[in-house]
C-alpha positions as CSV (number, residue, x, y, z in Angstrom):
1,X,-61.2,79.6,31.8
2,X,-64.2,78.7,33.3
3,X,-64.9,75.0,33.8
4,X,-67.7,73.8,32.1
5,X,-69.6,70.2,31.9
6,X,-69.8,68.9,28.5
7,X,-73.1,68.5,26.9
8,X,-73.5,65.7,24.7
9,X,-76.0,63.2,23.6
10,X,-75.3,59.7,22.5
11,X,-77.0,59.6,18.7
12,X,-76.3,55.7,18.2
13,X,-73.4,53.1,17.9
14,X,-71.4,54.8,14.7
15,X,-71.1,52.8,11.4
16,X,-67.7,54.4,10.1
17,X,-67.7,52.7,6.4
18,X,-70.7,54.8,5.8
19,X,-69.9,57.7,7.2
20,X,-70.6,61.1,4.9
21,X,-67.5,63.0,5.5
22,X,-65.4,59.9,5.9
23,X,-63.6,60.5,2.6
24,X,-62.3,63.6,4.4
25,X,-61.5,62.1,8.1
26,X,-59.1,60.2,9.6
27,X,-60.3,56.6,8.8
28,X,-60.2,57.6,5.0
29,X,-58.0,54.7,4.1
30,X,-59.0,52.3,6.1
31,X,-60.7,49.0,4.5
32,X,-63.9,48.0,6.1
33,X,-62.3,44.9,7.4
34,X,-60.0,47.5,9.7
35,X,-63.1,48.8,11.7
36,X,-63.8,45.2,13.1
37,X,-64.0,45.0,16.9
38,X,-63.4,49.2,16.8
39,X,-67.1,50.2,16.9
40,X,-67.1,49.8,20.5
41,X,-64.7,52.4,21.2
42,X,-65.7,55.1,19.3
43,X,-69.0,57.9,20.5
44,X,-70.9,60.1,17.9
45,X,-71.8,63.1,19.8
46,X,-73.7,66.5,19.3
47,X,-72.7,69.3,21.2
48,X,-74.6,72.4,21.1
49,X,-72.8,75.5,20.4
50,X,-69.9,77.2,23.1
51,X,-69.8,73.4,24.4
52,X,-65.8,73.5,25.6
53,X,-64.7,70.2,24.2
54,X,-61.4,69.4,26.3
55,X,-59.6,72.3,28.1
56,X,-56.1,73.4,27.7
57,X,-53.8,71.1,30.1
58,X,-56.2,68.5,30.5
59,X,-55.0,65.0,30.2
60,X,-55.2,64.0,26.1
61,X,-57.1,60.7,25.9
62,X,-59.0,60.7,23.1
63,X,-59.2,62.4,19.3
64,X,-62.2,63.8,18.1
65,X,-63.5,64.2,14.2
66,X,-65.4,67.4,12.9
67,X,-68.8,65.2,10.7
68,X,-70.0,69.0,10.7
69,X,-69.9,72.5,12.4
70,X,-67.0,74.4,13.6
71,X,-64.4,74.4,16.4
72,X,-62.0,76.8,17.7
73,X,-59.0,76.0,19.2
74,X,-58.3,78.8,21.9
75,X,-54.5,79.6,23.2
76,X,-55.3,81.7,26.9
77,X,-52.2,84.1,27.1
78,X,-50.2,85.3,30.4
79,X,-52.2,88.6,30.8
80,X,-55.1,86.9,30.7
81,X,-56.4,87.0,27.4
82,X,-57.0,84.5,24.6
83,X,-56.6,84.1,21.1
84,X,-58.2,82.1,19.1
85,X,-55.0,79.7,16.9
86,X,-57.1,77.9,14.4
87,X,-60.9,76.9,13.1
88,X,-61.4,73.8,12.4
89,X,-64.7,72.4,10.6
90,X,-65.8,69.6,8.7
91,X,-63.5,66.3,8.6
92,X,-60.6,68.0,10.6
93,X,-59.1,66.1,14.0
94,X,-58.4,67.6,16.9
95,X,-56.9,66.1,19.9
96,X,-53.8,64.5,18.4
97,X,-51.6,65.0,21.1
98,X,-53.9,62.5,22.8
99,X,-52.1,59.7,20.4
100,X,-48.5,61.0,22.1
101,X,-50.3,60.6,25.5
102,X,-49.6,64.3,26.5
103,X,-52.1,67.1,27.5
104,X,-54.4,68.9,25.4
105,X,-52.0,72.3,23.8
106,X,-55.5,74.2,23.7
107,X,-59.1,74.7,24.7
108,X,-61.5,73.1,22.0
109,X,-64.8,74.6,21.7
110,X,-67.6,74.3,19.2
111,X,-68.8,77.6,17.7
112,X,-71.8,76.0,16.2
113,X,-73.8,73.0,17.0
114,X,-71.8,70.0,15.6
115,X,-71.5,66.6,15.2
116,X,-68.2,65.3,16.4
117,X,-66.9,61.3,16.7
118,X,-64.8,60.9,20.1
119,X,-62.1,58.4,19.1
120,X,-60.4,57.2,22.6
121,X,-56.5,57.0,22.1
122,X,-56.2,53.8,22.9
123,X,-58.6,52.7,20.1
124,X,-55.6,54.5,17.7
125,X,-53.1,52.3,19.2
126,X,-54.6,49.2,18.8
127,X,-56.0,50.2,15.3
128,X,-52.4,51.4,14.3
129,X,-50.7,47.8,15.3
130,X,-53.7,46.2,12.8
131,X,-53.3,48.5,10.2
132,X,-50.2,50.7,9.2
133,X,-51.8,52.3,6.8
134,X,-53.7,54.4,9.8
135,X,-49.8,55.9,10.9
136,X,-49.8,57.5,7.5
137,X,-53.1,59.5,8.4
138,X,-51.7,60.4,11.3
139,X,-48.7,62.0,9.6
140,X,-50.9,63.9,7.3
141,X,-53.5,65.2,9.9
142,X,-49.7,66.2,11.8
143,X,-48.8,68.0,8.8
144,X,-52.1,69.5,8.2
145,X,-51.8,71.1,11.5
146,X,-48.2,72.4,10.8
147,X,-49.5,74.2,7.9
148,X,-52.8,75.6,9.2
149,X,-50.7,77.0,12.1
150,X,-48.2,78.4,9.1
151,X,-50.9,79.7,7.3
152,X,-52.6,81.3,10.8
153,X,-49.6,83.1,11.5
154,X,-48.7,84.8,8.5
155,X,-52.2,85.2,7.1
156,X,-54.2,86.2,9.7
157,X,-51.8,87.8,12.3
158,X,-49.9,90.0,10.0
159,X,-50.9,93.3,8.2
160,X,-53.5,96.0,8.5
161,X,-56.7,95.4,10.8
162,X,-58.6,96.3,7.7
163,X,-56.4,93.1,5.6
164,X,-57.0,90.9,8.3
165,X,-60.2,91.7,8.4
166,X,-60.9,91.0,4.6
167,X,-58.6,87.7,4.9
168,X,-60.5,86.4,7.4
169,X,-63.7,87.1,5.2
170,X,-61.8,85.1,2.4
171,X,-60.7,82.4,4.6
172,X,-64.1,81.7,5.8
173,X,-65.5,81.7,2.3
174,X,-63.3,79.2,1.2
175,X,-63.5,77.9,-1.8
176,X,-67.5,77.6,-1.7
177,X,-68.0,79.6,-4.8
178,X,-71.2,81.4,-3.7
179,X,-69.7,84.4,-2.2
180,X,-71.5,83.7,1.0
181,X,-69.8,83.8,4.6
182,X,-71.1,83.1,8.0
183,X,-69.0,85.3,10.2
184,X,-68.7,85.0,14.2
185,X,-69.1,87.4,17.0
186,X,-66.8,90.7,16.7
187,X,-65.0,89.2,20.3
188,X,-64.7,85.6,18.7
189,X,-63.1,88.0,15.3
190,X,-60.8,90.1,17.6
191,X,-59.4,86.9,19.3
192,X,-59.0,85.4,16.1
193,X,-57.2,88.6,14.7
194,X,-55.6,90.0,17.6
195,X,-57.4,93.3,17.2
196,X,-59.8,95.0,19.8
197,X,-63.7,94.2,19.5
198,X,-64.1,97.8,18.8
199,X,-61.9,97.6,15.9
200,X,-63.3,94.4,14.4
201,X,-67.3,96.3,14.4
202,X,-65.8,98.7,13.0
203,X,-64.1,97.5,10.1
204,X,-67.1,95.7,9.5
205,X,-69.2,98.2,9.7
206,X,-67.5,100.3,7.1
207,X,-67.3,97.2,4.8
208,X,-70.9,97.0,5.1
209,X,-71.2,100.9,4.2
210,X,-68.8,100.5,1.4
211,X,-70.7,97.5,0.0
212,X,-67.7,95.2,0.3
213,X,-70.0,92.7,2.3
214,X,-73.7,92.6,2.6
215,X,-75.7,91.5,5.5
216,X,-78.3,88.8,4.9
217,X,-78.8,87.7,8.2
218,X,-77.2,87.8,11.6
219,X,-73.6,87.6,10.8
220,X,-74.3,86.0,7.5
221,X,-73.0,87.8,4.6
222,X,-72.9,88.5,0.6
223,X,-69.4,88.9,0.3
224,X,-67.8,91.2,-3.2
225,X,-64.6,88.9,-3.2
226,X,-62.9,90.8,-5.8
227,X,-62.9,93.9,-3.4
228,X,-61.9,92.0,-0.2
229,X,-59.1,90.2,-2.5
230,X,-57.9,93.8,-2.9
231,X,-57.9,95.1,0.7
232,X,-56.3,91.8,1.8
233,X,-53.1,93.2,0.2
234,X,-52.7,96.1,1.9
């Protein structure tokens, strides 16, 4: 993957105890007193869409928590192609390898403008020594990563191409309840599902023609969730 300079803007000293997504993030179980002396280490950053946060095999020196936006984890295959192995959204933690002093296993790239907290691994080690509560949170994050990888493998990498596309719409809709889905570019859809971009374009066009989805704007759709569920099971 081509090296690309990270474009990030300093947004001021963070205040973790007042963070609006703290209940979802790595520090959710920590008390205010646990943050004493830690704020000097945490960076609150803004990344434009398409920014590489870190590269695969780059030394892991920090963890990242997503405050807003979507980040894709990309694996480069031996034949030169790429697969998106996971999508991470608000509250997710990425770069856990850094806690173990290991290189990053994937490239992390923003798919939308994103607000992200950068937490040096040294700060995690320091805080973990002060507050054993953090160890439990780290283990939860590792378990979530394993569960997400399993779900990705079984849910989005098996079955017919139509079923995979339907499952992706359902996955992106999540639990919003409003049947609105923000899709990504067809190349990203193809890299997520392991199909060609041409196949992705054809199936999305078929879904639109059959009123399974209704385009509201560029890559934003209203979904017929019941019909998507039916297609996803085939």
